[in-house]
VMD Tcl script that draws the C-alpha trace (Angstrom):
set ca {
  {1.11 11.31 2.69}
  {4.10 13.33 3.86}
  {7.63 12.56 2.69}
  {8.65 11.33 6.18}
  {5.67 8.98 6.40}
  {6.37 7.69 2.87}
  {9.93 6.64 3.77}
  {8.70 5.19 7.08}
  {6.24 2.92 5.27}
  {8.89 2.05 2.67}
  {11.24 0.99 5.45}
  {8.55 -1.20 7.04}
  {7.84 -2.77 3.68}
  {11.53 -3.63 3.24}
  {11.75 -5.13 6.72}
  {8.65 -7.33 6.41}
  {9.44 -8.41 2.85}
  {13.01 -9.38 3.77}
  {14.54 -6.79 1.43}
  {17.40 -4.69 2.73}
  {16.82 -0.98 2.22}
  {19.34 0.85 0.07}
  {22.13 2.61 1.90}
  {21.78 6.12 0.61}
  {25.30 7.18 1.47}
  {27.36 4.02 1.01}
  {30.05 4.73 -1.62}
  {30.98 2.61 -4.61}
  {34.37 0.95 -4.09}
  {36.80 0.07 -6.89}
  {38.81 -3.18 -6.82}
  {41.73 -3.91 -9.18}
  {43.15 -7.39 -9.78}
  {45.06 -9.51 -12.30}
  {44.00 -13.01 -11.18}
  {43.70 -15.30 -14.22}
  {40.56 -16.88 -12.75}
  {38.83 -13.52 -12.90}
  {35.41 -15.13 -13.11}
  {35.89 -16.38 -9.55}
  {36.68 -12.90 -8.27}
  {33.66 -11.54 -10.13}
  {31.40 -14.14 -8.53}
  {32.72 -13.54 -5.01}
  {32.23 -9.79 -5.28}
  {28.78 -10.21 -6.83}
  {27.76 -12.39 -3.87}
  {29.20 -9.86 -1.42}
  {27.30 -7.02 -3.09}
  {24.05 -8.95 -3.12}
  {24.33 -10.28 0.42}
  {25.10 -6.95 2.05}
  {23.65 -4.58 -0.54}
  {27.12 -3.14 -1.16}
  {28.63 -1.58 -4.28}
  {32.08 -2.91 -5.12}
  {33.16 -2.65 -8.77}
  {35.85 -4.96 -10.20}
  {38.44 -4.16 -12.89}
  {40.80 -6.83 -14.21}
  {44.31 -5.95 -15.48}
  {46.94 -7.92 -17.35}
  {49.14 -9.74 -14.85}
  {52.35 -8.32 -16.29}
  {51.16 -4.72 -16.03}
  {49.31 -4.36 -12.75}
  {52.39 -3.62 -10.63}
  {53.40 -0.69 -12.83}
  {49.80 0.51 -13.03}
  {49.45 0.54 -9.24}
  {52.77 2.32 -8.73}
  {51.86 4.96 -11.31}
  {48.40 5.38 -9.80}
  {49.94 5.82 -6.35}
  {52.18 8.62 -7.64}
  {49.24 10.30 -9.35}
  {46.97 9.79 -6.31}
  {44.65 7.75 -8.45}
  {44.66 4.46 -6.56}
  {41.53 2.32 -6.29}
  {40.10 1.48 -2.88}
  {41.13 -2.17 -3.03}
  {43.82 -4.17 -4.82}
  {44.07 -7.96 -5.07}
  {47.81 -8.42 -5.54}
  {50.46 -11.17 -5.41}
  {52.00 -11.37 -1.95}
  {55.46 -10.34 -3.14}
  {54.03 -6.88 -3.91}
  {53.69 -6.33 -0.16}
  {57.32 -5.28 0.06}
  {56.35 -2.16 -1.91}
  {53.68 -1.11 0.59}
  {55.18 2.39 0.90}
  {55.41 2.97 -2.84}
  {51.91 1.54 -3.36}
  {50.45 3.59 -0.49}
  {48.94 0.53 1.21}
  {47.27 0.79 4.60}
  {47.95 -1.70 7.41}
  {44.93 -3.71 8.53}
  {43.83 -3.99 12.19}
  {44.74 -7.32 13.77}
  {41.15 -7.76 14.96}
  {40.00 -8.07 11.34}
  {41.81 -11.41 10.98}
  {39.67 -14.43 11.84}
  {40.94 -17.13 14.15}
  {39.93 -19.54 11.35}
  {42.67 -18.11 9.12}
  {45.63 -20.47 8.63}
  {48.55 -19.13 10.65}
  {50.93 -19.97 7.79}
  {49.01 -17.57 5.54}
  {49.94 -14.62 7.74}
  {53.57 -14.83 6.62}
  {52.50 -13.58 3.20}
  {51.08 -10.30 4.52}
  {53.22 -9.52 7.57}
  {56.11 -7.10 7.18}
  {57.65 -4.60 9.58}
  {55.29 -5.80 12.32}
  {52.18 -4.83 10.33}
  {49.70 -6.74 8.18}
  {49.41 -5.13 4.76}
  {46.45 -7.02 3.39}
  {44.18 -10.00 3.82}
  {45.24 -13.26 2.15}
  {42.36 -14.37 -0.09}
  {43.80 -17.55 -1.59}
  {47.19 -19.26 -1.59}
  {49.27 -21.45 -3.86}
  {50.69 -19.73 -6.96}
  {53.00 -22.71 -7.36}
  {54.14 -24.39 -10.56}
  {53.24 -27.89 -11.73}
  {53.87 -30.14 -14.72}
  {50.86 -30.69 -16.96}
  {50.92 -33.21 -19.80}
  {48.78 -34.35 -22.73}
  {47.75 -37.98 -22.24}
  {47.34 -38.40 -26.00}
  {51.05 -37.65 -26.42}
  {52.44 -38.97 -23.12}
  {51.74 -42.41 -21.61}
  {53.95 -42.04 -18.54}
  {55.08 -38.55 -17.47}
  {58.76 -37.84 -17.04}
  {60.20 -37.68 -13.52}
  {63.58 -36.23 -14.61}
  {64.31 -33.53 -17.17}
  {67.01 -35.71 -18.70}
  {64.37 -38.27 -19.79}
  {63.38 -35.78 -22.50}
  {66.52 -36.73 -24.44}
  {64.90 -39.96 -25.57}
  {61.63 -38.45 -26.83}
  {62.58 -34.97 -28.07}
  {63.65 -35.99 -31.64}
  {60.40 -37.93 -32.14}
  {58.22 -35.10 -30.87}
  {60.00 -32.41 -32.89}
  {59.67 -34.52 -36.05}
  {55.90 -34.32 -35.57}
  {55.98 -30.57 -35.00}
  {55.33 -30.98 -31.27}
  {57.28 -29.06 -28.62}
  {58.48 -31.26 -25.74}
  {57.82 -28.71 -22.94}
  {56.34 -25.22 -23.14}
  {56.49 -22.42 -20.60}
  {57.38 -18.70 -20.64}
  {61.13 -19.14 -20.76}
  {61.99 -15.51 -19.93}
  {59.72 -15.13 -16.88}
  {61.79 -15.22 -13.73}
  {59.15 -16.90 -11.58}
  {59.65 -20.02 -13.71}
  {63.42 -19.71 -13.66}
  {63.27 -19.43 -9.86}
  {62.21 -23.09 -9.71}
  {65.59 -23.98 -11.20}
  {67.34 -21.73 -8.71}
  {65.58 -23.44 -5.80}
  {66.47 -26.83 -7.25}
  {70.16 -26.06 -6.78}
  {69.63 -24.81 -3.23}
  {69.53 -21.09 -4.01}
  {67.01 -18.37 -3.32}
  {66.64 -14.78 -4.58}
  {66.30 -13.59 -0.99}
  {67.73 -15.32 2.08}
  {66.78 -14.06 5.57}
  {65.97 -10.63 4.15}
  {69.19 -10.37 2.09}
  {69.32 -10.46 -1.70}
  {71.42 -13.49 -2.65}
  {71.91 -13.69 -6.42}
  {75.69 -13.97 -6.87}
  {75.89 -17.57 -5.67}
  {77.08 -20.96 -7.00}
  {73.41 -22.02 -7.07}
  {72.57 -19.17 -9.44}
  {75.42 -20.16 -11.77}
  {74.26 -23.79 -11.78}
  {70.65 -22.77 -12.39}
  {71.59 -20.56 -15.34}
  {73.68 -23.33 -16.88}
  {70.81 -25.80 -16.46}
  {68.42 -23.33 -18.06}
  {70.79 -22.97 -21.00}
  {70.85 -26.75 -21.34}
  {67.06 -26.81 -21.68}
  {67.26 -24.51 -24.70}
  {70.36 -26.16 -26.19}
  {68.82 -29.65 -26.05}
  {65.58 -28.28 -27.58}
  {63.52 -29.46 -24.60}
  {61.94 -26.02 -24.44}
  {61.59 -23.04 -26.76}
  {63.50 -19.98 -25.48}
  {61.24 -17.69 -27.53}
  {58.04 -18.99 -25.95}
  {55.90 -16.59 -23.91}
  {52.99 -17.30 -21.57}
  {50.15 -17.14 -24.10}
  {52.05 -19.11 -26.72}
  {52.87 -21.87 -24.23}
  {49.26 -22.17 -23.14}
  {47.93 -22.15 -26.70}
  {50.39 -24.79 -27.87}
  {49.43 -27.11 -25.06}
  {45.69 -26.64 -25.45}
  {45.97 -27.32 -29.20}
  {48.02 -30.51 -28.74}
  {51.20 -28.94 -30.09}
  {53.16 -29.41 -26.86}
  {53.51 -32.62 -24.88}
  {54.14 -30.90 -21.55}
  {53.35 -27.54 -20.00}
  {54.85 -25.91 -16.92}
  {52.23 -23.61 -15.45}
  {50.69 -22.68 -12.12}
  {47.69 -23.63 -10.04}
  {46.02 -20.42 -11.22}
  {45.55 -22.10 -14.64}
  {44.52 -25.48 -13.23}
  {40.76 -25.12 -13.58}
  {40.92 -23.63 -17.08}
  {43.18 -26.47 -18.22}
  {40.78 -29.06 -16.81}
  {37.92 -27.42 -18.74}
  {39.88 -27.08 -21.99}
  {41.67 -30.43 -22.02}
  {39.17 -32.73 -20.34}
  {40.31 -36.36 -20.28}
  {43.46 -35.47 -22.20}
  {44.93 -33.61 -19.20}
  {47.47 -35.19 -16.93}
  {49.10 -33.52 -13.90}
  {52.45 -34.47 -12.40}
  {55.05 -33.15 -10.00}
  {57.83 -31.00 -11.44}
  {60.58 -33.30 -12.76}
  {63.89 -33.68 -10.95}
  {67.05 -32.22 -12.41}
  {69.22 -35.32 -12.36}
  {68.96 -36.32 -8.68}
  {67.79 -32.91 -7.41}
  {64.12 -32.46 -6.57}
  {62.55 -29.47 -8.29}
  {60.07 -27.29 -6.49}
  {58.71 -23.84 -7.08}
  {57.96 -20.83 -5.00}
  {54.49 -20.32 -3.60}
  {52.61 -17.27 -2.44}
  {49.18 -15.82 -1.96}
  {46.84 -13.32 -3.50}
  {46.27 -10.57 -1.00}
  {43.42 -8.07 -0.76}
  {45.09 -4.77 0.16}
  {43.64 -1.33 0.83}
  {44.86 2.10 -0.23}
  {45.60 4.54 2.59}
  {43.07 7.08 1.46}
  {40.25 4.50 1.32}
  {41.10 3.19 4.78}
  {40.95 6.70 6.18}
  {37.47 7.29 4.75}
  {34.81 6.79 7.45}
  {32.19 5.74 4.90}
  {34.43 3.26 3.09}
  {36.02 1.56 6.08}
  {32.91 -0.38 7.21}
  {32.48 -1.82 3.70}
  {36.16 -2.76 3.55}
  {35.92 -4.45 6.94}
  {32.83 -6.38 5.84}
  {34.56 -7.57 2.67}
  {37.63 -8.74 4.60}
  {35.38 -10.81 6.88}
  {33.42 -12.14 3.90}
  {36.43 -13.53 2.01}
  {37.68 -15.38 5.11}
  {34.43 -17.32 5.55}
  {34.62 -21.07 5.04}
  {31.76 -21.16 2.53}
  {33.37 -18.45 0.38}
  {36.74 -20.17 0.57}
  {35.15 -23.45 -0.52}
  {33.41 -21.61 -3.36}
  {36.71 -20.22 -4.69}
  {38.26 -23.69 -4.62}
  {35.30 -25.36 -6.36}
  {35.13 -22.75 -9.10}
  {38.79 -21.98 -9.69}
  {40.90 -24.56 -7.77}
  {42.24 -21.63 -5.71}
  {43.65 -23.01 -2.47}
  {41.88 -21.78 0.69}
  {43.44 -19.82 3.53}
  {40.62 -20.86 5.88}
  {41.81 -23.70 8.14}
  {38.65 -25.80 7.93}
  {38.20 -25.27 4.20}
  {41.79 -26.36 3.56}
  {41.32 -29.45 5.75}
  {38.14 -30.35 3.87}
  {39.73 -30.32 0.41}
  {42.55 -32.53 1.70}
  {40.17 -35.27 2.83}
  {39.24 -36.84 -0.51}
  {40.90 -34.93 -3.35}
  {40.52 -36.04 -6.96}
  {43.74 -37.43 -8.53}
  {44.64 -34.14 -10.24}
  {43.91 -32.17 -7.07}
  {46.05 -34.55 -5.01}
  {49.06 -33.74 -7.19}
  {48.38 -30.02 -6.91}
  {48.23 -30.24 -3.11}
  {51.39 -32.35 -2.94}
  {53.28 -29.89 -5.13}
  {52.11 -27.08 -2.83}
  {53.55 -28.86 0.22}
  {56.90 -29.07 -1.61}
  {56.93 -25.37 -2.51}
  {58.93 -22.62 -0.82}
  {56.99 -19.59 0.46}
  {58.05 -16.47 -1.39}
  {59.38 -13.65 0.83}
  {57.24 -10.50 0.97}
  {60.10 -8.14 1.81}
  {60.94 -5.26 -0.53}
  {64.15 -7.13 -1.34}
  {62.07 -9.68 -3.26}
  {60.66 -7.11 -5.70}
  {64.15 -5.74 -6.29}
  {65.55 -9.23 -6.79}
  {63.00 -10.00 -9.52}
  {63.99 -6.91 -11.48}
  {67.71 -7.58 -11.10}
  {67.31 -11.22 -12.12}
  {65.45 -10.19 -15.26}
  {68.17 -7.74 -16.30}
  {70.97 -10.18 -15.58}
  {69.14 -12.94 -17.42}
  {68.93 -10.75 -20.52}
  {72.71 -10.40 -20.45}
  {73.06 -14.15 -20.02}
  {70.84 -14.84 -23.05}
  {72.92 -12.38 -25.09}
  {76.07 -14.39 -24.38}
  {77.37 -13.40 -20.96}
  {78.74 -16.22 -18.82}
  {76.60 -17.53 -15.98}
  {79.10 -16.24 -13.42}
  {79.16 -12.75 -14.94}
  {75.35 -12.67 -15.15}
  {75.02 -13.66 -11.49}
  {77.54 -11.01 -10.47}
  {75.68 -8.35 -12.49}
  {72.35 -9.35 -10.92}
  {73.79 -8.89 -7.44}
  {75.44 -5.56 -8.21}
  {72.26 -4.17 -9.75}
  {70.11 -5.43 -6.89}
  {72.43 -3.99 -4.24}
  {72.40 -0.62 -5.98}
  {68.60 -0.53 -6.24}
  {68.17 -1.73 -2.66}
  {70.35 1.10 -1.34}
  {68.28 3.60 -3.31}
  {65.03 2.27 -1.91}
  {66.29 2.27 1.65}
  {67.65 5.81 1.37}
  {64.21 7.23 0.54}
}
mol new
graphics top color blue
foreach p $ca { graphics top sphere $p radius 0.5 }
foreach p [lrange $ca 0 end-1] q [lrange $ca 1 end] { graphics top cylinder $p $q radius 0.2 }
display resetview
């Protein structure tokens, strides 16, 4: 049998047996992400590979390092094909060498509100894969009978909890995404209509409130993300402030001990957090590759499908961006899920402009000064000055 006839019969065998023949020239694509529910991403990509006989390889990074890793890789021309990134990274699309996606790749089933996370400068810099990223209040039912609705209610229970070696509330005190919830509570925002707005009365009030949390021993100012999570899981913290990305893991670890509540008010002010999306973005070089682009297009269509969106929610409580999938989960949510959805409706979408990335960095530097003893007003002024300086540098390039 000649070689040509051999491959002809092999092709017929694949067709009649329902097996897709291997694509001899389809490249292997690399995807980077830092999503805590990495097992969900792994499952989605495995299903995509199996369904279409594709080859997409997944690498998970630490959430605090992926931005720097992508920026360094872009400078060294070592970017992966695909990056699943928080939506506020979109403002750095130039520095990250992201490629805009064709409008025709976006399904009509995609929630229109999800487009705000990826649209900047009249282009769409990625495909939203899931949304949420908002904070909630979790509590241990063995330590808490009725969850607090105001931060000030902690005054009555803090001495008793500390006497037992239990922290009242745990969360990564120095992470600005958590502090931003306090800023929003006082009517502020890091970015307002595209402008960085840090030197404001709201920022001063938020910093003073944050200092009160540490002074009253409601929270531990030395606590980081892993410590907060460990304390709560081990029953050494009555409350935990964390995001929807940890929801499913907490349900698995805590079981019947887990309670979920809305973020507590600060006095009479309702607290709410920012929200965002995880976005599947493409490097410019991968988008320009004729062999890679069809696989990328297929993956973008795959993650928008209702069944895949439902899968991500069932496995990781990751909120869908598909209109029908989102409507379905709202019909009869479990009690915990109902709280998560309500908190999402109260959240404020995080801007994707480059100003947002700069604001985060400036807030972090100013917060360090505040912790070291600077006044709230001086810290807010320093944040704004630093942000304005960095913003001018970015715009001049």
